C-alpha positions as CSV (number, residue, x, y, z in Angstrom):
1,M,0.0,-0.1,-0.1
2,S,1.0,3.3,-1.0
3,N,1.8,6.2,1.7
4,D,-1.2,8.3,1.5
5,K,0.9,11.6,2.6
6,A,2.7,11.1,-0.8
7,P,1.9,13.3,-3.5
8,P,-0.9,11.6,-6.0
9,L,1.4,10.2,-9.0
10,L,-1.5,10.4,-11.4
11,A,-4.7,13.0,-10.8
12,A,-8.0,14.0,-12.2
13,R,-9.3,17.0,-11.2
14,D,-13.1,17.8,-12.7
15,L,-13.0,16.0,-15.4
16,T,-15.9,16.5,-18.2
17,K,-16.4,14.3,-21.3
18,A,-19.1,13.6,-23.5
19,Y,-19.9,11.8,-26.5
20,G,-22.2,13.4,-28.7
21,R,-25.5,14.0,-25.8
22,T,-24.2,11.9,-24.0
23,E,-22.3,13.2,-20.9
24,A,-20.0,10.6,-19.3
25,L,-17.9,12.8,-17.1
26,R,-19.8,15.6,-15.1
27,G,-16.9,16.8,-13.3
28,A,-15.0,13.7,-11.6
29,S,-11.7,13.7,-9.4
30,A,-9.6,10.7,-8.7
31,E,-5.9,10.7,-7.5
32,L,-3.6,8.0,-7.9
33,R,-0.1,7.1,-5.3
34,A,3.1,5.4,-6.4
35,G,2.0,1.6,-5.4
36,E,-1.6,1.9,-4.6
37,I,-4.3,-0.2,-6.0
38,L,-7.5,2.1,-6.3
39,A,-10.6,0.5,-7.2
40,V,-13.0,2.3,-9.7
41,T,-16.7,1.2,-9.1
42,G,-20.2,2.3,-10.1
43,A,-23.0,0.8,-12.4
44,S,-22.7,0.7,-15.7
45,G,-22.8,3.8,-17.7
46,S,-21.6,5.6,-14.5
47,G,-18.2,6.6,-16.3
48,K,-15.8,4.2,-15.1
49,S,-14.3,3.6,-18.5
50,T,-14.2,7.1,-19.8
51,L,-12.6,8.0,-16.8
52,L,-9.9,5.4,-16.9
53,H,-9.7,6.1,-20.8
54,C,-8.3,9.6,-19.6
55,L,-6.4,8.9,-17.1
56,S,-4.3,7.1,-19.3
57,G,-4.6,9.6,-22.1
58,I,-6.4,7.3,-24.7
59,V,-9.3,9.6,-24.2
60,R,-8.6,13.7,-24.2
61,P,-11.0,15.3,-21.6
62,D,-13.4,18.0,-22.7
63,S,-11.9,20.2,-19.6
64,G,-10.2,19.2,-16.2
65,A,-7.3,18.1,-15.8
66,V,-5.1,14.8,-15.8
67,T,-1.6,15.3,-14.1
68,Y,1.0,12.5,-14.4
69,A,4.4,13.1,-12.3
70,G,3.7,16.8,-13.1
71,E,3.4,16.3,-16.6
72,R,-0.3,18.0,-18.1
73,L,-1.2,14.7,-19.4
74,D,-4.2,16.3,-21.3
75,R,-2.1,18.8,-22.9
76,L,0.5,16.4,-24.7
77,P,1.0,15.8,-27.9
78,E,0.5,12.0,-29.1
79,K,3.7,11.4,-29.6
80,R,4.7,12.0,-26.1
81,L,1.7,9.9,-25.2
82,S,2.7,7.0,-27.5
83,E,5.9,7.4,-25.5
84,L,4.3,7.1,-22.1
85,R,2.3,4.1,-23.3
86,R,5.1,2.1,-24.3
87,T,7.3,2.9,-20.8
88,D,5.3,3.7,-17.9
89,F,1.7,2.8,-18.5
90,G,0.1,-0.6,-18.8
91,V,-3.4,-1.8,-20.1
92,V,-5.4,-5.0,-19.8
93,F,-9.1,-4.9,-20.9
94,Q,-11.9,-7.0,-20.2
95,F,-10.7,-9.3,-23.2
96,G,-7.2,-8.8,-23.1
97,Q,-7.4,-7.6,-26.5
98,L,-4.2,-10.3,-27.7
99,I,-3.4,-9.9,-31.1
100,P,-4.7,-13.2,-32.4
101,E,-2.1,-14.0,-35.2
102,L,0.7,-13.8,-32.4
103,T,1.8,-16.6,-30.3
104,A,1.1,-15.9,-26.3
105,L,5.2,-15.8,-25.9
106,D,5.0,-13.6,-28.8
107,N,2.3,-11.5,-27.8
108,V,4.0,-10.6,-24.1
109,A,7.3,-9.8,-25.8
110,L,5.7,-7.2,-28.6
111,P,5.9,-4.2,-26.3
112,L,9.4,-5.2,-25.6
113,M,10.3,-5.1,-28.7
114,L,8.3,-1.9,-29.6
115,A,11.1,-0.3,-26.9
116,G,13.7,-1.5,-29.1
117,A,14.7,-4.9,-27.8
118,D,16.2,-7.8,-30.1
119,R,13.4,-10.6,-30.4
120,A,15.2,-13.2,-28.6
121,R,15.8,-11.1,-25.6
122,A,12.3,-10.0,-25.4
123,R,11.2,-13.5,-26.2
124,A,13.3,-15.2,-23.2
125,Q,12.0,-12.2,-20.7
126,A,8.8,-12.6,-21.9
127,G,8.7,-16.2,-21.4
128,E,9.6,-15.7,-17.6
129,W,6.4,-12.8,-17.6
130,L,4.3,-15.7,-18.7
131,E,6.0,-18.4,-16.4
132,R,5.4,-15.8,-13.5
133,F,1.8,-15.6,-14.5
134,G,1.2,-19.5,-14.1
135,V,0.9,-19.6,-18.1
136,R,4.2,-22.2,-18.7
137,G,3.6,-24.7,-21.6
138,Q,1.2,-22.8,-23.6
139,E,4.0,-20.2,-24.8
140,E,3.5,-21.3,-28.6
141,L,-0.6,-21.2,-28.5
142,R,-1.7,-18.4,-29.8
143,P,-5.2,-16.6,-27.8
144,G,-7.4,-18.6,-29.2
145,E,-6.1,-21.7,-27.9
146,L,-6.2,-20.4,-24.7
147,S,-8.6,-20.7,-21.9
148,G,-10.4,-17.4,-20.9
149,G,-7.9,-16.9,-17.5
150,Q,-4.7,-18.2,-19.5
151,A,-5.0,-15.3,-21.9
152,Q,-6.3,-12.6,-19.5
153,R,-2.9,-13.6,-17.6
154,A,-0.9,-13.2,-20.7
155,A,-2.8,-10.0,-21.2
156,L,-1.3,-9.1,-17.3
157,A,2.4,-10.1,-18.4
158,R,2.0,-8.2,-21.6
159,A,1.2,-5.1,-19.7
160,L,3.8,-5.5,-16.7
161,V,6.6,-6.6,-18.9
162,T,8.3,-3.2,-19.3
163,G,8.1,-2.5,-15.6
164,P,5.2,0.4,-16.1
165,K,5.0,2.9,-12.9
166,V,1.2,2.6,-13.5
167,V,-1.1,-0.6,-15.2
168,F,-4.9,0.4,-16.1
169,A,-7.2,-2.5,-15.8
170,D,-10.7,-2.0,-17.2
171,E,-12.9,-4.8,-15.8
172,P,-10.1,-7.6,-16.3
173,T,-12.3,-10.1,-14.5
174,G,-15.4,-9.3,-16.4
175,A,-15.6,-12.2,-18.6
176,L,-14.5,-14.7,-16.4
177,D,-15.5,-16.9,-14.1
178,S,-15.3,-16.9,-10.4
179,L,-12.0,-19.2,-10.4
180,A,-10.7,-17.4,-13.3
181,S,-11.5,-14.1,-11.9
182,E,-9.7,-14.8,-8.2
183,Q,-6.6,-16.3,-9.6
184,V,-6.1,-12.9,-12.6
185,M,-6.2,-10.7,-9.6
186,T,-4.4,-12.4,-7.4
187,A,-1.7,-12.7,-9.5
188,L,-2.2,-8.6,-10.8
189,T,-2.0,-7.9,-7.4
190,H,0.9,-9.7,-5.7
191,T,2.9,-8.9,-8.9
192,A,2.0,-4.8,-8.7
193,R,2.6,-4.6,-4.9
194,E,6.2,-6.9,-5.2
195,A,7.2,-4.2,-7.9
196,G,5.6,-1.7,-6.6
197,T,3.1,-0.6,-9.6
198,A,0.2,1.2,-8.9
199,V,-3.0,0.3,-10.3
200,L,-5.9,1.7,-11.4
201,L,-8.8,-1.1,-11.3
202,V,-12.3,-0.3,-13.3
203,T,-14.4,-3.0,-11.9
204,H,-18.7,-3.5,-11.3
205,D,-17.4,-6.7,-8.8
206,A,-17.4,-5.6,-5.3
207,Q,-15.3,-8.8,-4.7
208,V,-12.2,-7.5,-7.0
209,A,-12.7,-4.2,-6.0
210,A,-11.6,-5.9,-2.0
211,Y,-8.4,-6.2,-3.8
212,A,-7.3,-2.7,-3.7
213,D,-6.2,-0.3,-1.0
214,R,-9.2,2.3,-1.7
215,E,-12.3,2.6,-3.5
216,V,-13.6,5.7,-5.6
217,R,-17.6,5.1,-6.5
218,L,-18.8,7.1,-9.4
219,G,-22.5,8.0,-10.5
220,D,-23.6,9.7,-12.9
221,G,-20.6,10.8,-13.8
222,T,-19.2,12.5,-10.8
223,V,-17.5,10.8,-7.6
224,A,-20.2,9.7,-5.4
225,G,-17.8,8.9,-2.2
226,L,-14.7,7.4,-1.0
227,E,-14.1,4.1,1.1
228,V,-11.2,2.6,2.5
229,T,-10.5,-1.3,1.3
230,A,-7.6,-2.6,2.8
């Protein structure tokens, strides 16, 4: 758990975001500190994923500010945002979004190769991460040949292989059964705490949110409350 007296690593202030006439965010604010696991919860349509997308630089808010390590993320050029996504940020979505044509090993190695590592070194490091996440023996299988839990753990390995400072996990267990969900969350939280990685976790599942240090509840695009969960 992070030091709650430390300045936030990542912060959103008064974010608004609309898609046409639909207001996804209406003045939402949140903070994430280094090494902290923060759960963002709320009903479907409350703005959880939009908040994550704004905090990760995937989407620019209409107004408000997003600050990461002293930089105004919402004002950065796309080139700088792409660099941060290669080095500082890791992202995991509900369905993993592994590249179907690549093996599990090459999916995990890809971020390393994009960062400049040679293929042999990247694949060796990727294999270590797959083993860490319990996907040993499935390295040469493609995503369609993996179980849902195995594919999601491979997606977690891909998100963490570059040693990011922040992992953004958007409903990472939403497509999994309870056993696979528990395995994925145990692997994610254990590895994040071991590495000191901050995690922003979007979920509608109270059992998943219980893995976090704190919980932010969204309602109608605004923060409805804070709850200490650990």
